[in-house]
C-alpha positions as MATLAB code, in Angstrom:
seq = 'MIIALNSSSAAAHAAAHAAAVSAAPAVPVMSALPAPLGVTPALTGFGTGLGLIVAIGAQNAWVLRQGVRREHIGLVIAICALSDLVLICVGTGAIRLVTGLAPWLLEILRWGGVMYLAAFALSSFRSALRPGALEESTARPAASVAATTLALTWLNPHVYLDTVLTLGTVINNFGQARWWAAAGACAASIVWFTGLGLGARALSGPLSSPRTWRVVDVLVGCVMLGVAVHLALGS';
ca = [
      31.391  -60.008   44.967;
      33.314  -59.006   41.873;
      30.034  -58.662   39.981;
      28.671  -56.380   42.699;
      31.758  -54.181   42.588;
      31.558  -53.947   38.808;
      27.878  -53.009   39.023;
      28.610  -50.273   41.558;
      31.432  -48.931   39.403;
      29.224  -48.874   36.315;
      26.460  -47.085   38.184;
      28.889  -44.464   39.486;
      30.330  -43.960   36.017;
      26.845  -43.519   34.545;
      25.913  -41.026   37.236;
      29.061  -38.998   36.620;
      28.417  -38.983   32.873;
      24.832  -37.778   33.367;
      26.011  -34.987   35.677;
      28.596  -33.866   33.136;
      26.002  -33.803   30.359;
      23.555  -31.806   32.457;
      26.286  -29.320   33.410;
      27.350  -28.762   29.812;
      25.980  -25.590   28.234;
      22.938  -26.143   26.082;
      23.504  -25.786   22.357;
      20.995  -23.313   20.950;
      18.669  -24.805   18.390;
      18.073  -22.622   15.370;
      14.399  -21.989   14.821;
      12.837  -21.273   11.493;
      13.081  -17.646   10.506;
       9.718  -15.904   10.829;
       8.116  -14.550    7.719;
       8.596  -10.794    7.239;
       5.898   -9.174    9.339;
       5.520   -6.183    7.021;
       4.821   -8.081    3.806;
       1.017   -8.314    4.067;
       0.499   -4.699    5.283;
       2.891   -3.385    2.619;
       1.180   -5.320   -0.171;
      -2.251   -4.204    1.020;
      -1.076   -0.600    1.212;
       0.450   -0.892   -2.247;
      -2.694   -2.407   -3.779;
      -5.057    0.050   -2.101;
      -2.929    3.069   -2.932;
      -2.535    1.976   -6.534;
      -6.246    1.265   -6.870;
      -7.154    4.729   -5.611;
      -4.835    6.645   -7.955;
      -5.095    4.517  -11.124;
      -8.187    6.090  -12.630;
      -9.020    8.492  -15.427;
      -8.846   11.918  -13.823;
      -7.536   15.433  -14.261;
      -4.236   14.753  -12.452;
      -3.406   11.580  -14.392;
      -4.444   13.213  -17.671;
      -2.102   16.103  -16.898;
       0.820   13.801  -16.038;
       0.251   11.808  -19.222;
       0.017   14.957  -21.334;
       3.227   16.390  -19.896;
       4.983   13.082  -20.409;
       3.917   12.891  -24.056;
       5.053   16.491  -24.623;
       8.171   16.041  -22.399;
       7.476   19.358  -20.680;
       9.008   19.437  -17.191;
       7.877   15.861  -16.601;
      10.428   15.350  -13.801;
       8.954   18.309  -11.912;
       5.409   17.030  -12.448;
       6.287   13.540  -11.189;
       8.087   14.945   -8.138;
       5.172   17.209   -7.163;
       2.571   14.467   -7.547;
       4.577   11.777   -5.732;
       5.771   14.017   -2.878;
       2.253   15.380   -2.387;
       0.941   11.848   -2.079;
       3.675   10.938    0.403;
       2.745   13.919    2.598;
      -0.973   13.086    2.441;
      -0.370    9.393    3.191;
       1.772   10.250    6.230;
      -0.845   12.734    7.437;
      -3.569   10.114    7.078;
      -1.488    7.502    8.887;
      -0.477    9.739   11.772;
      -3.466   12.035   12.167;
      -6.105    9.305   12.209;
      -4.132    7.366   14.828;
      -3.822   10.525   16.952;
      -7.537   11.341   16.716;
      -8.644    7.758   17.378;
      -6.290    7.646   20.364;
      -8.490   10.311   21.938;
     -11.707    8.705   20.701;
     -11.156    4.945   20.077;
     -14.726    4.461   18.829;
     -13.980    6.800   15.911;
     -11.717    4.213   14.255;
     -14.620    1.756   14.119;
     -16.827    4.375   12.451;
     -14.076    5.197    9.980;
     -13.519    1.502    9.309;
     -17.134    0.887    8.262;
     -17.221    4.189    6.403;
     -14.164    2.983    4.510;
     -15.857   -0.341    3.764;
     -18.877    1.401    2.245;
     -16.759    3.874    0.297;
     -14.462    1.179   -1.118;
     -17.434   -0.986   -2.063;
     -19.046    1.982   -3.841;
     -15.692    2.725   -5.501;
     -15.538   -0.875   -6.752;
     -19.082   -0.719   -8.121;
     -18.263    2.568   -9.836;
     -15.212    0.967  -11.456;
     -17.267   -1.996  -12.680;
     -19.854    0.446  -14.055;
     -17.115    2.392  -15.835;
     -15.868   -0.852  -17.360;
     -19.234   -1.193  -19.103;
     -18.820    2.295  -20.607;
     -15.051    2.787  -20.855;
     -13.598    6.155  -21.756;
     -10.129    7.173  -22.859;
      -7.366    9.381  -21.614;
      -6.961   12.302  -23.979;
      -4.524   15.156  -24.154;
      -5.753   18.566  -23.070;
      -5.015   21.937  -24.636;
      -1.343   22.949  -24.607;
      -0.228   25.141  -21.691;
       2.821   27.413  -21.256;
       5.798   25.756  -19.533;
       5.767   28.413  -16.796;
       2.387   27.247  -15.526;
       3.303   23.562  -15.276;
       4.218   23.557  -11.569;
       1.256   25.743  -10.557;
      -1.156   23.603  -12.547;
       0.230   20.394  -11.040;
      -0.102   21.768   -7.508;
      -3.642   22.963   -8.189;
      -4.750   19.643   -9.690;
      -3.281   17.837   -6.661;
      -4.182   19.965   -3.655;
      -7.423   21.609   -4.822;
      -9.035   18.271   -5.616;
     -11.394   17.338   -2.739;
     -11.216   13.648   -3.661;
      -7.523   13.540   -2.755;
      -8.399   14.139    0.903;
     -11.235   11.627    0.890;
      -9.179    8.967   -0.892;
      -5.626    9.446    0.365;
      -6.115   10.866    3.856;
      -9.398    9.377    5.050;
      -9.958    6.126    3.134;
      -6.330    5.058    2.709;
      -5.489    6.291    6.205;
      -8.279    4.134    7.651;
      -7.099    1.037    5.774;
      -3.503    1.654    6.877;
      -4.411    2.183   10.538;
      -6.295   -1.108   10.538;
      -2.859   -2.773   10.735;
      -2.065   -1.277   14.142;
       1.664   -1.456   14.902;
       2.404   -2.490   11.301;
       0.617    0.561    9.874;
       3.834    2.222    8.703;
       4.605   -0.857    6.598;
       1.245   -0.348    4.913;
       1.997    3.370    4.524;
       5.337    2.499    2.909;
       3.532    0.230    0.460;
       1.083    3.010   -0.439;
       3.953    5.484   -0.902;
       5.734    3.002   -3.164;
       2.567    2.610   -5.250;
       2.346    6.365   -5.744;
       5.999    6.650   -6.785;
       5.743    3.679   -9.149;
       2.531    4.933  -10.755;
       3.495    8.562  -11.368;
       7.006    7.653  -12.493;
       5.735    4.970  -14.849;
       2.942    7.136  -16.203;
       5.151   10.175  -16.716;
       8.276    8.543  -18.119;
       6.384    5.913  -20.083;
       3.753    8.330  -21.378;
       5.010    8.416  -24.940;
       4.938    4.611  -25.164;
       1.688    4.341  -23.165;
      -0.196    7.106  -24.962;
      -1.425    4.650  -27.599;
      -2.737    1.922  -25.261;
      -4.139    4.446  -22.771;
      -6.148    6.127  -25.508;
      -7.990    2.855  -26.102;
     -11.311    2.315  -24.278;
     -10.549   -1.421  -24.233;
      -7.443   -0.815  -22.085;
      -9.412    1.221  -19.562;
     -12.092   -1.464  -19.424;
      -9.428   -3.883  -18.170;
      -8.007   -1.258  -15.789;
     -11.446   -0.492  -14.332;
     -12.198   -4.176  -13.744;
      -8.848   -4.728  -12.012;
      -9.283   -1.620   -9.872;
     -12.805   -2.737   -8.923;
     -11.527   -6.170   -7.863;
      -8.735   -4.647   -5.753;
     -11.100   -2.206   -4.033;
     -13.680   -4.912   -3.346;
     -10.993   -7.170   -1.876;
      -9.721   -4.399    0.400;
     -13.293   -3.610    1.496;
     -13.796   -7.252    2.527;
     -10.428   -7.240    4.333;
     -11.399   -4.075    6.185;
     -14.858   -5.405    7.065;
     -13.395   -8.585    8.550;
     -10.907   -6.528   10.530;
      -8.103   -8.888    9.511;
];
């Protein structure tokens, strides 16, 4: 009889304890922090943007020349970088707006971007076989520096093909994360023009060597080919 009473008491005590535990507020369990969602789009935007602007051309030659001569280099850097930022934002926003009205257009632009980037990569590899050098051009009056910089930036048809169309297509491939990719491309432009302009005097020697541009062309070709594959896979 005593054993039975003790058993009943133990059972009641256990039931009360279980009820108290179930009524207690649950302690939140900390989950692992997710990886930053914008890292991959930003890095892709940075690599693509850098690959498209790091090439021997009139604009880069002008920035290098002004940096070596220290003629209004801050103004030149600001014009080039801000122009790129405007064009990148236009490409990011305008393409999304147009493809919102015609969704099939994004697919056409995507494969057009794949072909263009692949051709760009092949052109870079071809240039690596016959590397050139970045040379200074004839001296210009200081008063024409801003006008020349604007002309070399905005009157160049390749800037619209590269920055607005091609880069805009790559950026919009990231959907909701496209502005992370745009931020990466903007950062690449700022880093490149600032480094080229302010480091021109130190870089003028290496950049005048065909061997340096052989390495640059190969690296640019690899980046462009990688982005073309990424774009083709739609990942």
